[in-house]
Short mmCIF file of the C-alpha atoms (twelve columns), coordinates in Angstrom:
data_MODEL
# 
_entry.id   MODEL 
# 
loop_
_atom_site.group_PDB 
_atom_site.id 
_atom_site.type_symbol 
_atom_site.label_atom_id 
_atom_site.label_alt_id 
_atom_site.label_comp_id 
_atom_site.label_asym_id 
_atom_site.label_seq_id 
_atom_site.Cartn_x 
_atom_site.Cartn_y 
_atom_site.Cartn_z 
_atom_site.pdbx_PDB_model_num 
ATOM 1   C CA . MET A 1   0.000  0.000  0.000   1 
ATOM 2   C CA . ARG A 2   1.349  3.399  -0.952  1 
ATOM 3   C CA . LYS A 3   2.343  5.899  1.722   1 
ATOM 4   C CA . HIS A 4   1.225  9.421  2.516   1 
ATOM 5   C CA . ILE A 5   4.354  11.552 2.163   1 
ATOM 6   C CA . VAL A 6   5.075  15.204 2.847   1 
ATOM 7   C CA . ALA A 7   8.540  16.346 1.733   1 
ATOM 8   C CA . GLY A 8   9.984  19.783 2.479   1 
ATOM 9   C CA . ASN A 9   12.289 21.409 -0.077  1 
ATOM 10  C CA . TRP A 10  14.161 24.263 1.625   1 
ATOM 11  C CA . LYS A 11  15.764 25.270 -1.694  1 
ATOM 12  C CA . MET A 12  18.585 27.874 -1.398  1 
ATOM 13  C CA . ASN A 13  17.438 29.444 1.863   1 
ATOM 14  C CA . LEU A 14  18.635 29.944 5.455   1 
ATOM 15  C CA . THR A 15  21.980 30.455 7.138   1 
ATOM 16  C CA . PHE A 16  23.426 27.668 9.267   1 
ATOM 17  C CA . ASP A 17  22.022 29.186 12.454  1 
ATOM 18  C CA . GLN A 18  18.611 29.650 10.850  1 
ATOM 19  C CA . ALA A 19  18.634 26.058 9.616   1 
ATOM 20  C CA . ASN A 20  19.492 24.835 13.099  1 
ATOM 21  C CA . GLU A 21  16.699 26.934 14.605  1 
ATOM 22  C CA . LEU A 22  14.154 25.662 12.078  1 
ATOM 23  C CA . ALA A 23  15.177 22.067 12.742  1 
ATOM 24  C CA . GLU A 24  14.728 22.606 16.487  1 
ATOM 25  C CA . GLN A 25  11.300 24.188 15.930  1 
ATOM 26  C CA . LEU A 26  10.320 21.283 13.706  1 
ATOM 27  C CA . MET A 27  11.354 18.756 16.340  1 
ATOM 28  C CA . ASP A 28  9.386  20.623 19.017  1 
ATOM 29  C CA . ALA A 29  6.286  20.697 16.831  1 
ATOM 30  C CA . LEU A 30  6.556  17.016 15.904  1 
ATOM 31  C CA . GLU A 31  6.902  15.939 19.526  1 
ATOM 32  C CA . LYS A 32  3.455  17.399 20.202  1 
ATOM 33  C CA . CYS A 33  1.545  15.542 17.482  1 
ATOM 34  C CA . ASN A 34  0.938  12.104 16.038  1 
ATOM 35  C CA . LEU A 35  2.035  11.630 12.442  1 
ATOM 36  C CA . ASN A 36  1.603  7.881  12.131  1 
ATOM 37  C CA . LYS A 37  -0.324 8.350  8.884   1 
ATOM 38  C CA . THR A 38  2.339  10.434 7.164   1 
ATOM 39  C CA . GLU A 39  5.999  9.995  6.240   1 
ATOM 40  C CA . LEU A 40  8.016  13.219 6.574   1 
ATOM 41  C CA . ILE A 41  11.111 14.062 4.541   1 
ATOM 42  C CA . VAL A 42  13.211 17.227 4.876   1 
ATOM 43  C CA . CYS A 43  15.517 18.297 2.020   1 
ATOM 44  C CA . PRO A 44  17.868 21.106 3.137   1 
ATOM 45  C CA . PRO A 45  20.718 22.703 1.151   1 
ATOM 46  C CA . PHE A 46  23.848 20.548 0.860   1 
ATOM 47  C CA . PRO A 47  25.839 22.272 3.664   1 
ATOM 48  C CA . TYR A 48  23.124 21.390 6.194   1 
ATOM 49  C CA . LEU A 49  22.608 17.731 5.338   1 
ATOM 50  C CA . GLU A 50  24.689 16.412 8.214   1 
ATOM 51  C CA . LEU A 51  23.043 18.831 10.641  1 
ATOM 52  C CA . LEU A 52  19.567 17.644 9.629   1 
ATOM 53  C CA . SER A 53  20.677 14.027 9.665   1 
ATOM 54  C CA . ASP A 54  21.538 14.441 13.338  1 
ATOM 55  C CA . PHE A 55  18.027 15.742 14.032  1 
ATOM 56  C CA . GLY A 56  16.437 13.135 11.809  1 
ATOM 57  C CA . SER A 57  18.178 10.296 13.626  1 
ATOM 58  C CA . ASP A 58  15.363 10.476 16.206  1 
ATOM 59  C CA . SER A 59  13.027 9.124  13.483  1 
ATOM 60  C CA . TYR A 60  10.645 12.092 13.418  1 
ATOM 61  C CA . PHE A 61  11.591 12.669 9.795   1 
ATOM 62  C CA . MET A 62  13.930 11.409 7.090   1 
ATOM 63  C CA . VAL A 63  16.490 13.545 5.306   1 
ATOM 64  C CA . GLY A 64  16.956 13.972 1.579   1 
ATOM 65  C CA . ALA A 65  19.093 16.013 -0.788  1 
ATOM 66  C CA . GLN A 66  17.819 18.523 -3.346  1 
ATOM 67  C CA . ASN A 67  19.920 17.304 -6.254  1 
ATOM 68  C CA . VAL A 68  22.669 14.917 -7.336  1 
ATOM 69  C CA . ASN A 69  25.108 14.847 -10.250 1 
ATOM 70  C CA . ASP A 70  24.382 12.518 -13.149 1 
ATOM 71  C CA . ASN A 71  27.896 11.038 -13.022 1 
ATOM 72  C CA . GLU A 72  29.116 8.506  -10.488 1 
ATOM 73  C CA . ARG A 73  32.314 10.415 -9.620  1 
ATOM 74  C CA . GLY A 74  35.094 12.453 -11.219 1 
ATOM 75  C CA . ALA A 75  36.320 15.958 -12.025 1 
ATOM 76  C CA . TYR A 76  33.032 17.825 -11.625 1 
ATOM 77  C CA . THR A 77  33.894 20.780 -9.434  1 
ATOM 78  C CA . GLY A 78  31.136 21.845 -7.100  1 
ATOM 79  C CA . GLU A 79  29.001 18.766 -7.722  1 
ATOM 80  C CA . VAL A 80  27.791 16.028 -5.363  1 
ATOM 81  C CA . SER A 81  27.507 12.311 -6.177  1 
ATOM 82  C CA . ALA A 82  25.029 9.675  -5.076  1 
ATOM 83  C CA . GLU A 83  27.896 7.881  -3.355  1 
ATOM 84  C CA . MET A 84  28.549 10.974 -1.222  1 
ATOM 85  C CA . LEU A 85  24.885 11.239 -0.286  1 
ATOM 86  C CA . ALA A 86  24.785 7.570  0.633   1 
ATOM 87  C CA . SER A 87  27.795 8.023  2.911   1 
ATOM 88  C CA . LEU A 88  25.637 10.425 4.954   1 
ATOM 89  C CA . GLU A 89  22.955 7.722  5.165   1 
ATOM 90  C CA . LEU A 90  20.401 9.874  3.374   1 
ATOM 91  C CA . THR A 91  17.186 8.163  2.382   1 
ATOM 92  C CA . HIS A 92  15.863 10.373 -0.437  1 
ATOM 93  C CA . CYS A 93  16.891 12.860 -3.120  1 
ATOM 94  C CA . ILE A 94  14.862 15.224 -5.296  1 
ATOM 95  C CA . VAL A 95  15.513 14.744 -9.011  1 
ATOM 96  C CA . GLY A 96  14.467 16.846 -11.995 1 
ATOM 97  C CA . HIS A 97  12.895 19.729 -10.102 1 
ATOM 98  C CA . SER A 98  11.424 22.287 -12.477 1 
ATOM 99  C CA . GLU A 99  13.973 24.866 -11.344 1 
ATOM 100 C CA . ARG A 100 16.799 22.490 -12.287 1 
ATOM 101 C CA . ARG A 101 15.218 21.913 -15.678 1 
ATOM 102 C CA . LEU A 102 14.576 25.638 -16.256 1 
ATOM 103 C CA . TYR A 103 17.726 27.292 -14.891 1 
ATOM 104 C CA . TYR A 104 20.306 24.563 -15.559 1 
ATOM 105 C CA . GLY A 105 18.889 22.906 -18.639 1 
ATOM 106 C CA . GLU A 106 18.590 19.442 -17.154 1 
ATOM 107 C CA . THR A 107 17.300 16.915 -19.648 1 
ATOM 108 C CA . ASN A 108 15.217 13.792 -19.209 1 
ATOM 109 C CA . GLU A 109 18.300 11.765 -20.151 1 
ATOM 110 C CA . GLN A 110 20.315 13.336 -17.319 1 
ATOM 111 C CA . ILE A 111 17.457 12.717 -14.915 1 
ATOM 112 C CA . ALA A 112 17.421 9.045  -15.929 1 
ATOM 113 C CA . HIS A 113 21.140 8.801  -15.096 1 
ATOM 114 C CA . LYS A 114 20.607 10.493 -11.739 1 
ATOM 115 C CA . VAL A 115 17.814 8.079  -10.891 1 
ATOM 116 C CA . ASP A 116 20.047 5.123  -11.760 1 
ATOM 117 C CA . HIS A 117 22.908 6.349  -9.568  1 
ATOM 118 C CA . LEU A 118 20.622 7.016  -6.619  1 
ATOM 119 C CA . LEU A 119 18.956 3.626  -6.828  1 
ATOM 120 C CA . GLY A 120 22.403 2.043  -7.087  1 
ATOM 121 C CA . HIS A 121 23.164 3.524  -3.665  1 
ATOM 122 C CA . ASN A 122 19.786 2.666  -2.104  1 
ATOM 123 C CA . ILE A 123 18.510 6.254  -2.124  1 
ATOM 124 C CA . LYS A 124 14.893 6.797  -3.154  1 
ATOM 125 C CA . PRO A 125 14.487 9.423  -5.884  1 
ATOM 126 C CA . ILE A 126 11.643 11.946 -5.649  1 
ATOM 127 C CA . VAL A 127 11.251 12.535 -9.383  1 
ATOM 128 C CA . CYS A 128 9.562  15.761 -10.458 1 
ATOM 129 C CA . CYS A 129 7.494  16.271 -13.575 1 
ATOM 130 C CA . GLY A 130 5.166  18.998 -14.778 1 
ATOM 131 C CA . GLU A 131 4.316  21.582 -17.385 1 
ATOM 132 C CA . VAL A 132 4.966  25.321 -17.672 1 
ATOM 133 C CA . LEU A 133 2.159  27.826 -18.211 1 
ATOM 134 C CA . GLU A 134 2.540  27.965 -22.000 1 
ATOM 135 C CA . GLU A 135 2.252  24.193 -22.230 1 
ATOM 136 C CA . ARG A 136 -0.824 24.152 -19.982 1 
ATOM 137 C CA . GLU A 137 -2.512 26.896 -22.021 1 
ATOM 138 C CA . ALA A 138 -1.738 25.009 -25.242 1 
ATOM 139 C CA . GLY A 139 -3.331 21.860 -23.829 1 
ATOM 140 C CA . LYS A 140 -0.023 19.979 -23.943 1 
ATOM 141 C CA . GLN A 141 0.313  19.212 -20.225 1 
ATOM 142 C CA . PHE A 142 -0.379 15.490 -20.584 1 
ATOM 143 C CA . GLU A 143 1.980  15.162 -23.536 1 
ATOM 144 C CA . VAL A 144 4.764  16.923 -21.594 1 
ATOM 145 C CA . VAL A 145 4.378  14.856 -18.445 1 
ATOM 146 C CA . GLU A 146 4.167  11.589 -20.388 1 
ATOM 147 C CA . ARG A 147 7.414  12.372 -22.207 1 
ATOM 148 C CA . GLN A 148 9.185  13.320 -18.963 1 
ATOM 149 C CA . LEU A 149 8.189  10.060 -17.297 1 
ATOM 150 C CA . LYS A 150 8.867  7.811  -20.262 1 
ATOM 151 C CA . GLU A 151 12.309 9.289  -20.939 1 
ATOM 152 C CA . GLY A 152 13.329 9.758  -17.324 1 
ATOM 153 C CA . LEU A 153 11.870 6.714  -15.576 1 
ATOM 154 C CA . PHE A 154 10.327 4.058  -17.749 1 
ATOM 155 C CA . HIS A 155 13.667 2.397  -18.528 1 
ATOM 156 C CA . LEU A 156 13.578 0.988  -14.989 1 
ATOM 157 C CA . SER A 157 12.602 -2.554 -14.147 1 
ATOM 158 C CA . GLU A 158 9.363  -3.071 -12.238 1 
ATOM 159 C CA . ARG A 159 11.330 -3.872 -9.095  1 
ATOM 160 C CA . ALA A 160 13.480 -0.728 -9.364  1 
ATOM 161 C CA . PHE A 161 10.460 1.445  -10.090 1 
ATOM 162 C CA . GLY A 162 9.003  0.322  -6.771  1 
ATOM 163 C CA . ASN A 163 11.490 2.684  -5.074  1 
ATOM 164 C CA . ILE A 164 10.348 5.779  -6.995  1 
ATOM 165 C CA . ILE A 165 8.294  8.664  -5.613  1 
ATOM 166 C CA . ILE A 166 6.812  11.037 -8.194  1 
ATOM 167 C CA . ALA A 167 6.063  14.710 -7.595  1 
ATOM 168 C CA . TYR A 168 3.784  16.498 -10.036 1 
ATOM 169 C CA . GLU A 169 4.650  20.190 -10.271 1 
ATOM 170 C CA . PRO A 170 2.390  22.498 -12.237 1 
ATOM 171 C CA . VAL A 171 5.314  24.846 -12.843 1 
ATOM 172 C CA . TRP A 172 2.961  27.791 -13.306 1 
ATOM 173 C CA . ALA A 173 1.886  27.367 -9.665  1 
ATOM 174 C CA . ILE A 174 5.335  27.388 -8.036  1 
ATOM 175 C CA . GLY A 175 6.113  30.584 -6.155  1 
ATOM 176 C CA . THR A 176 3.386  32.456 -8.035  1 
ATOM 177 C CA . GLY A 177 0.648  32.205 -5.450  1 
ATOM 178 C CA . LYS A 178 -1.423 30.231 -7.967  1 
ATOM 179 C CA . THR A 179 -2.473 26.687 -7.165  1 
ATOM 180 C CA . ALA A 180 -3.882 24.022 -9.393  1 
ATOM 181 C CA . THR A 181 -7.458 23.325 -8.399  1 
ATOM 182 C CA . PRO A 182 -8.046 20.034 -6.590  1 
ATOM 183 C CA . GLN A 183 -9.730 18.838 -9.782  1 
ATOM 184 C CA . GLN A 184 -6.694 19.744 -11.924 1 
ATOM 185 C CA . ALA A 185 -4.364 18.053 -9.460  1 
ATOM 186 C CA . GLN A 186 -6.456 14.878 -9.354  1 
ATOM 187 C CA . GLU A 187 -6.772 14.799 -13.136 1 
ATOM 188 C CA . MET A 188 -2.992 14.852 -13.633 1 
ATOM 189 C CA . HIS A 189 -2.246 12.489 -10.761 1 
ATOM 190 C CA . ALA A 190 -4.756 9.984  -12.151 1 
ATOM 191 C CA . PHE A 191 -3.159 10.363 -15.595 1 
ATOM 192 C CA . ILE A 192 0.293  9.673  -14.145 1 
ATOM 193 C CA . ARG A 193 -0.954 6.622  -12.275 1 
ATOM 194 C CA . GLY A 194 -2.541 5.420  -15.498 1 
ATOM 195 C CA . LEU A 195 0.800  5.704  -17.309 1 
ATOM 196 C CA . ILE A 196 2.480  3.683  -14.567 1 
ATOM 197 C CA . ARG A 197 -0.278 1.084  -14.758 1 
ATOM 198 C CA . GLY A 198 0.213  0.788  -18.498 1 
ATOM 199 C CA . ARG A 199 3.974  0.285  -18.132 1 
ATOM 200 C CA . TYR A 200 4.267  -1.701 -14.901 1 
ATOM 201 C CA . GLY A 201 0.823  -3.028 -14.040 1 
ATOM 202 C CA . ALA A 202 -1.862 -2.276 -11.485 1 
ATOM 203 C CA . THR A 203 0.025  -3.355 -8.361  1 
ATOM 204 C CA . THR A 204 3.003  -1.064 -9.001  1 
ATOM 205 C CA . ALA A 205 0.711  1.812  -10.002 1 
ATOM 206 C CA . ASP A 206 -1.357 1.435  -6.853  1 
ATOM 207 C CA . ASP A 207 1.776  1.282  -4.693  1 
ATOM 208 C CA . THR A 208 3.457  4.404  -6.145  1 
ATOM 209 C CA . SER A 209 3.174  7.609  -4.111  1 
ATOM 210 C CA . ILE A 210 2.451  10.669 -6.276  1 
ATOM 211 C CA . LEU A 211 2.926  14.025 -4.544  1 
ATOM 212 C CA . TYR A 212 1.561  17.433 -5.479  1 
ATOM 213 C CA . GLY A 213 4.170  20.202 -5.682  1 
ATOM 214 C CA . GLY A 214 2.640  23.570 -6.444  1 
ATOM 215 C CA . SER A 215 2.037  26.149 -3.695  1 
ATOM 216 C CA . CYS A 216 0.608  23.671 -1.209  1 
ATOM 217 C CA . LYS A 217 -0.144 25.423 2.083   1 
ATOM 218 C CA . PRO A 218 -2.014 24.662 5.330   1 
ATOM 219 C CA . ASN A 219 -5.155 26.327 3.983   1 
ATOM 220 C CA . ASN A 220 -5.416 24.172 0.839   1 
ATOM 221 C CA . ALA A 221 -3.589 20.948 1.741   1 
ATOM 222 C CA . LYS A 222 -6.602 19.132 3.139   1 
ATOM 223 C CA . GLU A 223 -8.664 19.709 0.001   1 
ATOM 224 C CA . LEU A 224 -5.775 18.683 -2.269  1 
ATOM 225 C CA . PHE A 225 -4.953 15.576 -0.232  1 
ATOM 226 C CA . ALA A 226 -8.595 14.478 -0.234  1 
ATOM 227 C CA . ASN A 227 -8.201 13.455 -3.876  1 
ATOM 228 C CA . PRO A 228 -7.799 9.693  -4.287  1 
ATOM 229 C CA . ASP A 229 -4.618 9.922  -6.355  1 
ATOM 230 C CA . VAL A 230 -2.863 12.726 -4.415  1 
ATOM 231 C CA . ASP A 231 -0.646 11.023 -1.839  1 
ATOM 232 C CA . GLY A 232 1.011  14.058 -0.288  1 
ATOM 233 C CA . GLY A 233 3.034  17.100 -1.184  1 
ATOM 234 C CA . LEU A 234 6.457  18.395 -2.142  1 
ATOM 235 C CA . ILE A 235 6.447  21.607 -0.132  1 
ATOM 236 C CA . GLY A 236 8.564  24.679 -0.872  1 
ATOM 237 C CA . GLY A 237 7.992  27.951 0.963   1 
ATOM 238 C CA . ALA A 238 5.703  26.498 3.628   1 
ATOM 239 C CA . SER A 239 8.429  24.037 4.661   1 
ATOM 240 C CA . LEU A 240 10.462 26.991 5.992   1 
ATOM 241 C CA . LYS A 241 7.926  27.460 8.794   1 
ATOM 242 C CA . ALA A 242 7.796  24.523 11.174  1 
ATOM 243 C CA . ASP A 243 4.158  25.011 12.199  1 
ATOM 244 C CA . ASP A 244 2.987  25.314 8.585   1 
ATOM 245 C CA . PHE A 245 4.932  22.244 7.512   1 
ATOM 246 C CA . VAL A 246 3.542  20.126 10.318  1 
ATOM 247 C CA . ALA A 247 0.018  21.481 9.689   1 
ATOM 248 C CA . ILE A 248 0.286  20.295 6.082   1 
ATOM 249 C CA . ALA A 249 1.484  16.877 7.249   1 
ATOM 250 C CA . LEU A 250 -1.535 16.642 9.543   1 
ATOM 251 C CA . SER A 251 -3.929 17.350 6.677   1 
ATOM 252 C CA . PHE A 252 -4.607 13.681 5.917   1 
# 
């Protein structure tokens, strides 16, 4: 049975002291509630991974990275490998976020390589997909998402795919204050699950967690998560406030 998952993406925010303070606030908030229904993942910037791993060792949440290089190792100054992430005992890593695709030109082929390296080191990829505003307005959102998944993920065996988490990002709703309606979110999530069913069968499709990643906040999370194919959220700005992040996690 697939899991309810709420993952926080801190992006390029916070100083070390601020990260430490947020982690402490998050721990305090989690100690006061029961999150048995939801799996929490926190993805801080690279310099704070070890810090968060220390907090996460108490099992209130797991820790993931925001990115990984598509090569195993070598002369790639400033980059981080899956092997390095595994040495920190990280459990998850975001792959193919829309900002990586937009600002750094990441391709579906690169994302496929990243997924392979992560799985080779027993790290679960949170693989992002989604359309920009122009593609949505042109009615191409399903075509775009299908291509991203087929080229970035569908080379995997059924067994390997069982370790994948997918995050649907309507790119036009990230940091804009816009949010896909619950109906739009459900429509795309159901489409994605249908693609997985067609490639890997009903059992794998039913077991795959598909997260929503577009301006999910405490005031809309419950309505979004009520959809049968929305299994949680990849949370950006709201993950920088401990109370908001926990409120979203409690929305199931």
